[in-house]
N, C-alpha and C positions, 0 to 999 in steps of 0.2 A: 484298606484292610482286606485280606484275602477271605473268600468264602469257601476255600478248599476244605473238604470234609464236612461242611455244614449240610444239613438236609431239611427238607420241608415235606410234611405229609400232605399228600393230595390224592384225590380220586384219579382214576385213569382218565376220565373225561377232562377233569380240570387240568391235568398235566398236558394233555394234547392241545387244548386251547391256549393255555399259558405259553407253551413253547411256540406255537404258531404266531402268537402276537409279538414274540421277540425276534422274529426273523425279518431281515431287511434286505433290500437290494439297491444297488446303485443304478440309477437311470438318468442319463444325460447330466451327470454331475449332482443329481439330487438323490438323497437317501429316503426311500419309502418302504413301507411294509410290502413284503413280497406277496402276502395274501391280502387281497383287497377287501376281504369280508366273505360273505357267503349267501347262499340261497337255502332256505329251509322250509320244510313242512314237518311239523312234529306229530308224533304218534307215541303209543306206549313204548315203542322200542328205542326212542331217543330223547323224549322230553324230560324224563325225571332226572337224568344224570348229565347228558350232553347239553340239554336245554339250560340246565342250571349253570353249567360252565360258560356257556356262550353268553348268557345274561350278564355274568360278571365282567365280560370283556366286550360288551355291546358297543362301546365307543371306539375301541381300537379295531374291532372286527365287526362292522355293521352287518346285520343279518336281514336280508330281504325275504319277505314272506312270499313264497311261490303259490301258484294256483294248481300246478301240476308238476310232478317230479321230473318228467321228461323235458318239459319246457325250461325248468330250472337249469338242467344240464346244458341245454342249447344256449341259454343266456350266459352261463359260465364260459362256454367255449368261445362265444363271440367276444366276451370281455377279454379273455386271454389273447385272442387274435388281434384285437384293437391295440393291446399293449405289446404286441409282437413277442409273445410268450415270456415276457419278463415279469409279468404279475399273473396271479391266477385267483380264482374263487373256489371256496369249498362248497360242497352240496351235502346237505344232511337229510336223510330220509329214515322213516321208521322201518322196523322189521317187516318182512313180507311183501305185500303188493306195492307199498311206497318205494321200497328199495328196487323192486323188480321194474318199476316204471322208469328208472334211471338207466336201464340196459341200453336203450336205443341211443341216449345221449352219450353214454360212454363209448359206444361204437363210433359215433360221429367224431368225438374227440380223438379217439385212437386212429381213425382213418386220416384225419387232418393233422395229426401229430400236435395236438393242443393240450396244454396242462390243465387239469381239473382234479381236485382232491375230493373224494367221496368218503364221508364218514357215515356209515350206515349201521342201523341196528341189526343184531343177530340174535339167535336163540341162546338160551342160558347154557353156559359152559358146564355147569354142574349137572344138568339134565334132571334135576330133582322134580321140576314142575312139568316135565314133558308129558304128553305133547302140549305145546302152548299155542295160544292164538296166532293164527297165520303161519304156523310151522308146516313145512313140507316134510313128511316122513319117508325115508328110504329104508326099507326093512333090512337090507343087507349092509347098509353103511349109515349109521347114526350121525356121522360127522358131516354128511353131505346135505347141503341146503341151497336155498335160492342164491345166496351170496357167492357160491361156487361158480355160478354162471358168469360172473364178472371176470373170471380168469382169462376168458377168451377176448375180452374187450378192455383189458387193463395193461398198461406197461409195468405196473407194480401192484402186486396183490398181497395182502396179508390179513390174517385174522388174529386179533389181539386176545391172547389167552392168559396173560398175567400183566399186572400194571407195570412191571419192570421192563417189559418188552418194548414199550414205546421209546425207551432211550436208544435202542438200535433202529427201530422201525421208522421213526419220524425223519431222521436225517437221510435214511436210504430212500424214503418216499420223495422227499424234497429234492434230493439229488436227481432222481428220475424226472421230476417235473421241470427242472431247469436245464437238463442235459440236452444240447443241440441234436445229438444223434439219437437218443432214446426217448425224447420228449413224448409225453402222452398222459393219459389219466392214471391216477393212483387211487386204489380202493382199499380201504381199511374196514373190515367187518368188526363191529363192536358188540360182543355179547352183552345182554342186558345186565347181567350180574357183574361182569368184569368192569363195565363202565363205572360202577359205583365202588369198586374195591379200591383200597388205598395202599400206598407204598411210600417209603421215605426216599424221596428223589433227591439227588444232589442239587443243591441250589445253583451250582455252576452250569447245570444243564439248561437253565432258563436265562442265562446271560444273553444280552442282545448280540446278534451276529449279523454282519453284512456280507451278502453273497454277491458274486459276480458270474456272469455267463461265461463259461469256458470257451476260449477260441483255440482250436486245434490247428497248429501249423501243418500244412500238407507236406508230404515227404518230398525232399528235393528231387529224388530220382523220378517220382511220378510227375512233378512239374516239368522236368526236362523232357520226359517222354511226350507229355501233352503239348509242350511248346514245339517240339520237333514235328509232330503231326500237323499242328496248325500252320507251321511255316510252309508246308507243302500244299496247303489248301489253295484252290483256285476259286472255290465258291463256298466260303465259310459262313456259318450261321450260328447265332447264340439263341438257345432256348432259355428264357428267364423264368424260373419258377418262384413259388412262394418263399422258398428258402433265402432268396436274395433279400427280401425285406426283413425276415427274422434275424438275419446276420447283420443288418444295417449296411448292406453292401450295394445299395443303389448307386452311390457315387463311384464306387470301384467298378461296377458294371458299366456305367456311362463312360468312365474314363477309358476302359479297354475298348469299348465299341467305338468311341470317337477317335481314339488314338490310331485305330487300325481300320476304320471305316467298315466295321463288320455289322451286317444287318442283325436286328434283334427281334425275335418274336416272343410272345408271352403265353404262358399256360393260363388256365382259369384261375388257379391260386396265385399266379404271378401277375394278374392284372393290376395295373397301377404301379408297375415297376418304373415305367417311363410314361411321361405325359403323351397324350395322343399326338401332339404336334411336334414331337421330337423327330428330326429327319431320319433317324435310324430305327425308329419304331415301325416295323413293317406290319404289325397287327397281331391279333390273337391266332393261335395255332389249333388245328385239329377239327374234331367233329363240330364243336360250337365256335369255330374259328372264322377266318377271313380268306377270301381267295388269294389275297396278297401273301399272307404268311404260308399258306398251303402251297402256293405256286413255287416259292423259293425252296420250301422244305423238300419238294419233289426233286429238286435239282442240286441241292447242297451236297458237297463232297465231304466236308468235315463239319460236324455239329458239336458245339460246346453246350452241354446241358448243365445248367446251374441251379441247384436247389430245387430239383424236381423229381418226383418218383415215377415219371413217365407213365402216367395212367392211360388207359386206352382211349379216353377222349382227347388226350394230347397227341397220341401217336396215330390216331385213326386205326386202332387195332393193329398197329404196325404195318399200315399201308401208306402212311403219309410221306415216306422217305424213299430215296433211291436205294435199291437193293445193295449197292456197293458203297453206301455212305459210311463213314467212320464216326463213331461217337466217342467224345471225351465227357465223362460225367464227374463234375465237381460237386461233392456233397459231404456234409458232416457225417452222414450215416453210411457206413460201409455197405449195408444192405442195398441202398439205393445206387451207390456209386458204381457197383459192379454189374448192374442189370444190362441185359441185352448186349452182351459182348462189348460193353463200353471199356475204354481205357480209363481206369479209375484214378481220380484224384480225391483222396479222402481227407477232408479238412474243412475248416471254416470258409464260407463263400467269399467273405471280404478279403481274408488273407490270401486265399487261393487266387482270386482275380488280380490282386496286386502282384503276386508272385508271377503269374502268367504274363502280365503286362511287362514286367521287368525282364522276363526270360525270352520274350518273342523277338526282341531286338529290332532290326530294320525291316521286319515284315510289313507288307502293305497289301491290302485286299485289292484285287484288280478293279479298276474303276467301273468297267462295264457291268460287273456283277452288282456292285452297290447301286449303280444307276438303274439297273433292271429291277432291283428290289424296290427302290423308291418309286419307280414308274408303276409297278403293281400296286403300291400302297395308294398312290394318287387315284388309280381306277377304283379301288376299294372305298376310298373316302367319298368318291362321287356316288357310288352305289348306296352307301349308308345315308348320305345326305338326301337321296331320293327316297330311300326306304322309310326314313323317319318322317318324311313330308306328309302333309295333311291335305292332299288333293281332294276336291269335293266329291269325286267319284269313287273314293276308296272307303272301304269299311274300316271301322275302328280296329287298331291292331296294338299288340304289345309294343312294336317298334315305334309307333307314333307317340305312345305314352312315354316311353323312354326318352325319345328325342325332345319332347315338350319339357320334361323335368330337367334333362341335361342342359337345356338352354337357359334355364332360370335359376338353377341352384348355385350356391357358392362353391368355389373351387375346393374348399376344405370340407364340404358336406360329405357325409359317408353314405354310400348306397349299399343296401343289403338285398340279396336274393337267394333262392335255393329251390332245387328240385323242379319238377314240371318243365314247362316250356320256357320259363323266364331266364334260367341260367344261360341258355343259348342266345336268347334275344338280348339280354343285358351284355353278355360278353362280346357279341358281335356288333351291337349298335351303340354302346355307351362309349363316348369319347372322354378318356380320362383327363380330368382337369388338373389333378395334382397327385403326387406320389402317395401311395398307401391309403386311398380313399374308397376302395372297392372290396366288398366281402361277398363273393359268390360261393356259397357252400356247395361244392360238388365233389368233395372227397368221399362222402357217404351219401350224398344227394338225398337229404332228408326233408321231406315235406313237413311243415310245421316249424322249421327253423326261422322262417322269415320274420315273424312278429316277435317270438322270444329272443332271437338273435339280435334284432334291432333294439330291444329293451336292454339286453346285456351290453351291447355296444354303446348305448346311450349312457349307461351307468359309467362306463370307462371314459367316454368322451367328456362327461361332465367334470372329470378329474383334470382334464387337459385343455379342452377347447369348449367350454360351456356355451359359447355364443353360436356355435355351429349346429347343424341339424343331422339327424340320422333319418334316412329315407329308405323305406322298404317296399319293394315290389312284390305283391302277393296275389296269386291266382285264387279263384273262388274255392277250388278244391283244397288248397292248403289252408285257407282261412277257416273253412268248416272243420278241418282236422284239428287245428290248435290255434285258437284266437284269444285265449284267456289273459294273455299278458298285455293286451290292450288295457285291461283293468289294472294290471300291475303297474303299467307305466303311468296311469292316471293317479293311482294310490301313492306312488312314490315320487311324483313330480318329475319323472324322467320322460319328457316329451319326445315322441317320434311322429313322423308323418308316414302313414301307410296308404299306398295306392293299391286298392283291391280291384283287380281287373277280371271281370266276370265273363267267362266264356262257356258257361253252362255245364261244367263238369271237368273231367280230366281230358282236356282237348288234345294235349300233345301226345298222350298215349293212344288216343283215338286216331291221331294222324299216323303214328307208328303202326297201329293195327291195320289201318287202310293200306299203308305202304307195303305191308307184307301180304297183301292180297285178301285180307279178311274183311268181313262186313263189320260195321260199327256195332259194338256189343258191350254194354255195361260200363262204358266210360262217360259219355255224355248223358246227362240225366234223362233226356228224351229217348235214349236208346237202351235204357234198362228195362228189361221185360218184367221186372217185379215191382216197377213203380206204378201205382195206381193212377195218379194224376200229376204230371210234372207241374211245378210252379217255381217261380223265382223267389229267392230269399231276399228279404229286405235288409241288405247289409248295412245300410245307413241307420236304420232304426236299431238294429242289433248293436252297432258300435255306440250309438247314443246311450243305450241301456247300460253300457259299462262306463259311462262318464266321459266319453270322447266327444269332441266336435266332429261332425260328420256331414257330408253332402254327396249327392249323386250328380254326376255331370253326363252330358249327352255326347260330347265330342271333345277332341283335343283342344279346341279353342276355349271351351268352358273349363277344361282341366287346367289350362294355364292360369286362368283367373282364380280358380279354387286353390291352386298351389301357392299362389302369392298370398292368399288369405291364410293358408295353413302355416306359411313361414312367419306371418305376423302374429299368429295365435300363441297363447301361453300354455296350451296343453295339447295332448295327443289329438291328432286330426286324421280322420279316415276319409279318403276320396274314392268314390266308387264309380267305375265306368265299365259299361259292357263292351267287350271286344268280340270280333268274329272268330268262331272256332275253326273255320275252314280257310278263310282268306287272310292275307296280310302276314303270313309267316315269312321270316327271312329265308329265302330260297337259295341264296348263294353262300359260298364260303365253307360248306361242309365237306369234310372228308368222309370216306366210307367208315362204317362202324359195324363190327361183327356182332350179330345177334343170333340166337338159336331159332331156327325155323324147322317146321315139320318135314321129315324125310319121307313121309308117306301121308297122303291126303286125298280125299275125293274131290277137292276143290281145284279147278283149273287155275284159278288166279293165285291161290296159295302155292300151288306147284310151280308156277312160273316165277313167283317171287323167290322161292327157295332155290331154284336153278340159277337165278341171277346172283344170289348171295354166294353160292358155291363157285360160280364162274369168276366172280370178282376176287374171291379169296385166292383162288389158284393163280390169277393173273397178277395180283398186286401185293399179297401179304409176304413180308420178309420171312425167310426161313431161318431156323436155328436161333430164334430169339427166346 
């Protein structure tokens, strides 16, 4: 029996939640809700109406209680990344500071092209009670508020001003969340009065619908041009970015590389496209990369960049490549495909790689080039093996902790890191055991993502591989910035293993400070002039106070024993180890990176560092990019 013409009276909030619960997606032959639930902190701006609607759908859309709105957003981003952007979580916050706390997380999702739906309270549309609690008043524009700040960090932004509006807005928002080219966060401002207003919605609007991720076929002419350029290559190279995994293109990438013996290097987001032991995996590229990948990047004549936005850490601020190298960029997003004078191939990564494989024909990479790349990788592997080693005369280091865990974890365990020194150390030293198991957040480089992201990843992992672990590497600086989701993980029974590596402050920025000729200042705790008396935080006791199992270890040998206990434990476990803030950094593998330095200074060491930066830029940086 048709429901055409039938209507149902619902509040705006009820309609939003009911519609979300009816949206499905096909994943690996299985039909699942595209929204996996949400994270929420209620306040006066969202609990009376949106809270009532979410309660009615609490089984279909489970709501996880957050401790901090920013960390809720981080967890949502990690959830979406685990599911390769095929599922997302909503985040709801109250009007005012609760919503404002989501700004950083929205920026992280935007930079990383990750879907996240924000349903946030707003001031009253009628303005009858103005000014209301937590409202920012702009004297010349009464329509302007905190929520307008999200325009800069959202792929889709709207303010719901009438209940009927959601009939158009919700499909448009979901289309953005699932679009390979435009994927990113969607923000809906929900005025407190409009949330509760009713309208007679068409029943058909709430019919279950199954969505599929669009695969855009690349243009035949662009494929032909790319194939013609690659056939001329004497020293080809593939840069594999995060888009390879989002497209499900790992097999197509592997087939192209193996079919033509083309060396492959990985971006930070593209880590775990290939296993570490694949013979054509030459290593991670760029500032946080490997000597092996950077060595061939400097010499490659044709570079196929797949699913990457070519961020400065990948390109070494555009000093990592030969000046006359030719780029082919295969990307679902036109914006990324045309960057830096690339020959663009706009389309789905998997379809594009398959089309390129078919179009290349009898081309073969010169054996000497492939052998050279593999020789460089062998040298890098030897360096990493030594770097993660635990010789008795070495101070504790990030690399040793990474190597210890890498040797003991399951191949399907997921590793998480973000910001500070750990992205470089994990990217360089972690040997990928299986495809899609590494999440190093370096698109927005957000401290605080480590624990919240691990919680979000574990929520997603429990839906697919509950027997596996999520392991997060976290510095003491990031831990102190945002640690409350240790409590969340215990509350929700979503176990993670957190390695807290304490180097006494923001040690990697202290290193950068010293490398630019400056004295240590305000980064390590002991170098803060406003600190009355430096003391060490008892991270073990702090973690225990939030319900975690926790222990402190003195060295990598004790770390190995503690990690085995953590794997066997039934709840979140925190392992603390001090590492040296000065020694033990990975010293090889880095390309140049452009930073701003003072053009005038009274310091001889700062002046010398500035002159070195300027000289390197003039000698190495590609022009016209």
